[in-house]
N, C-alpha and C positions, 0 to 999 in steps of 0.2 A: 584858953588863949593858948594859940599854937607857941611852941618853945622856940626860940630863936636859934638859929643855925650858927656853927662856929665858922671863922674864915677857912680855917682849915679842912671842917667837915665838906664845906662849899668845893675846895679843890680836891678834894677825892672823887666827891660824886661828878664833879664836871670831867673826871677824867686825867686830870692834869697831874695829881698825886702829889705828896707833900711838899716836894722840892719844885715846884715848879716855878718859882721866882717869876710870874709873869710874864714867861716865855722865854726869858734869856738865858739863850746857849752858854755864857760864861760869866765870870766875876773878876774882878781884878782888885786889886789894894787902892785904895780911893788916896791915902795919907802919902804926899808927895815923897816923904822922906823915908817912906817906910818901904821892904822889898817882901813880896812874898817868899814864903816859907817854902811850901810845895805846891805841887799841881796837882788837885785833885780832880779824877777822871772818873765820871759818873755815867755809867751805861742806861740806855732809855727803860730799861725795864724797872730802874730804880733799885734793884736787887743786889748789883754789884758795883763796888766801888773801888779805886786803886789811888794811891799816893806816891809821887815821885819828888823827890827832894831836888831845889833848883841847886843846892851844892853839888850834886852830880851831874849837872848840864854840860853838855859837852857840843850843843850846837843843832841847827833846825835846815831840813831843806824844803822850798815851799816849790811847788811845780803848779802849771795849771795847766789840764787837759781838757781844755775847752769848755763844757757845761759845767764841769766838774774841778774843783781845786784840790790838793792835797797838801799837807805839812807833815813831815815827819819831826818829831824832836826826840834827841837822843838823850839818854841820862844813864852815864856810867855804861854797862852791860845791857842796858834796857832802852826801849823806843816808844814813843807812842804815835801810831797812824792817824791823822784828823783828816777824814774826808767831808766837803762840803762847798758852799759856796761864801765869798766876801771873808775870807780867811787872813787877809792883810790887817785886819783891825787884831786878831788874835797876836801876828808877828810884832807888831808896834809894841804891842802890851808884853811881849817876850823880850825884846830889846830895851824896854823900859825897866823891867825886872816887876812888873806890878800883876801878872797872871797868875790868878790864885784857883780856879777852876774852870772845866769845861763839862759840858752834859750834852751828850747823845740825844737829839730829839727824835722823836717818833716822825713818821712821814705827815702825819695830822699838825703835829706841834711844828714844823720845819715850814709846812703851806700856811699855816696862820702868821708865824715870825716874815716870812715872805709878804702877805698881803698886807699885815697891820703894821709891820716894824719899818724902821728907818731903811732904805734901797743900799746904806750900807751895813746892815746890822750882820755879823755873821751866823750862817745857820749849818750848824754841824748835823749832819747824817749819818755818819759812821764813825766810830771811834774802836781802834783794833791796839793791843799791846805787844810787846814781844820780848820777852816771851810771855806767852798769855799766863794768866793767873793758874790755871789749872795745871799745866805743865811745871810751872815752878812749885806749886803744891805736891805734885806727883814726885819730883827730885828730892824735895825735903822728905818725903814718906819714904824713899825709895824705893817706888814702884819703877817697874819698868815699862816703857811705853810699847806694849804687846795688847793684842785683843782679848788676852785671858786676864791682865793687869795682874799676875803673880808679883809676888814682893822678891825683892832682888836678895839672893842669897849671898853670905857672906863666909869667907873662906877662913878656916880656925888656922 
């Protein structure tokens, strides 16, 4: 008798990964009296994620460049740049203080959401953070931004 597969294993075998969440590119706080604590940003490879505290929120800029929309959200001295379609849903979630997470979709996942999802479902095709994670890590380590990657020398 064959062993039953778990739902988690099915997601991995389907190539969706452990955080597929049925193809949703964002999550929000659904309790109407609660606010999201931070914005969790997950990359499409599933190996990188960052958090941005809503207490540092400074504002957003939403632009429509024809086929592609861009939403830039400022958090103190950092920013998240989101590209995709139907990003107005995210703007509404930000205004309501309910946006918990966003997930960059692979091209296959984005195509699937467009075909099977609601016509107003946001499709996040690219996420960039400024300064990026590697740059911040190098600054903390004291590494210069050179090709040879020698660490910075301190004067005595």
